[in-house]
Every structure is written in C-alpha cells, then in structure tokens.
C-alpha positions in Angstrom: 60.3 -5.5 -80.1 57.6 -3.5 -78.4 54.1 -4.1 -79.7 50.4 -3.9 -78.8 48.1 -6.8 -79.3 44.3 -6.2 -79.1 41.6 -8.8 -78.6 38.0 -9.1 -77.7 36.3 -7.7 -80.8 33.5 -9.5 -82.7 29.9 -9.5 -83.7 27.3 -8.6 -81.0 23.6 -7.9 -81.1 22.3 -4.4 -80.1 22.2 -4.2 -76.3 25.0 -6.6 -75.9 28.4 -6.3 -74.3 32.1 -6.8 -75.2 35.3 -6.5 -73.4 38.4 -5.4 -75.3 41.9 -6.1 -74.1 45.2 -4.6 -75.2 48.5 -6.0 -74.0 51.7 -4.1 -74.5 54.7 -6.4 -74.7 58.4 -6.1 -75.1 61.0 -4.0 -73.4 58.7 -1.6 -71.6 59.6 0.0 -68.3 56.9 2.5 -67.8 53.7 3.7 -69.5 51.8 6.9 -69.0 48.5 7.2 -70.8 46.6 4.3 -72.3 43.7 5.0 -74.7 41.1 3.4 -76.9 40.1 5.0 -80.2 37.7 3.9 -82.8 37.2 4.5 -86.5 34.1 3.7 -88.4 34.1 3.5 -92.2 34.2 6.9 -93.8 34.7 8.7 -90.5 37.6 10.1 -88.6 39.3 8.2 -85.8 37.8 9.4 -82.4 38.8 8.9 -78.8 36.6 6.5 -76.9 38.3 6.7 -73.5 41.7 7.2 -71.8 43.3 6.4 -68.5 46.5 7.9 -67.1 49.1 6.1 -65.0 47.5 7.8 -62.0 44.1 6.4 -62.9 42.5 9.6 -64.2 39.8 8.6 -66.7 38.4 10.6 -69.6 35.4 9.1 -71.6 33.8 10.4 -74.8 30.4 11.9 -74.2 28.8 9.6 -76.6 30.0 6.6 -74.7 29.6 7.8 -71.1 27.6 5.4 -69.0 28.2 2.6 -71.5 32.0 2.0 -71.4 34.5 1.5 -68.7 38.2 1.8 -69.2 40.6 0.1 -66.8 44.3 -0.9 -66.7 46.5 -3.5 -65.0 49.9 -1.9 -64.7 51.6 -5.1 -63.7 50.4 -6.7 -67.0 50.8 -3.6 -69.2 47.2 -4.2 -70.2 44.3 -1.8 -70.8 40.7 -3.0 -71.0 37.5 -1.5 -72.4 34.3 -2.9 -71.1 31.4 -1.9 -73.5 27.8 -2.4 -72.5 24.5 -1.6 -74.2 26.1 -1.5 -77.6 24.4 0.2 -80.5 24.8 -0.3 -84.2 26.5 3.1 -84.4 29.3 1.7 -82.2 30.3 -0.5 -85.1 34.0 0.4 -85.9 37.5 -0.7 -85.7 38.8 -0.1 -82.2 42.4 0.8 -81.7 44.6 0.7 -78.6 47.1 3.6 -78.1 49.8 3.5 -75.4 52.3 6.2 -74.6 55.5 4.5 -73.4 57.8 6.7 -71.4 60.7 4.4 -70.6 63.1 3.2 -71.8 62.2 5.7 -74.5 59.3 7.9 -75.3 57.1 6.2 -77.9 53.5 6.5 -79.1 52.4 2.9 -79.8 49.4 1.7 -81.8 47.7 -1.6 -82.0 46.5 -3.2 -85.2 42.9 -2.7 -84.3 40.0 -5.1 -83.5 36.7 -5.0 -85.3 33.5 -4.5 -83.3 30.2 -5.0 -85.2 26.9 -4.4 -83.6 24.1 -5.9 -85.6 21.0 -8.0 -85.3 
C-alpha cells in the first residue's frame, strides 16, 4: 500500500521555525512532482511550494523568502523548512506527490497542523 506520512507540525510562536517532512512509502518506483499545500479554516487549499524531479522549485509569493522546499529522492521524502512564521501561516499543511511508476497516481497525505500563536 502506497501512502504519505507527514510530520513536523506543531505550535510555534511568531517568528519561529518549523520543518515539515513527508515520506512516501510502499511500492514506488519513481516520483515526479512533490508539493506542499495548506488550508486554513474557511479558506481554499493553496499551494505553498513544489519541486520537480529535476529540482525546479516554485514557491507561493506569500511564502517566498520564508520557506524552502527540498527533496531526498533516495528516501522518497520531501521537506518544507519554514522560517519567520506568522499567525496567518496557521493552517493544515498537506503533502502531495505525483507517483509515475509503477502507475500514475496523485497521492495526498493526511495533513499536519501548524499553529502560529503567542
């Protein structure tokens, strides 16, 4: 069974940092894009950052300069380093992975909560 497991969320004070991780496990031969989304209460899910298999990165304007996405292909893992967090960053953060082999599948994690509050 292929699944994504996220970790690293929690409660942090404004200005603090968190590092989210997402591990894809199971029968996975190759992955193309790996992405982080977030969804705050009452708002639509939005893309935070993405990284392709070739390392091309796309970051939401609202997060540029504060987040860094990276991946470890050997571990099928994507990371999101978030710095200088603000209360408006409070949301559930979701990992999304496009698996290309042995089949094409769009995989989602269960989400990890990030709360920024003093």
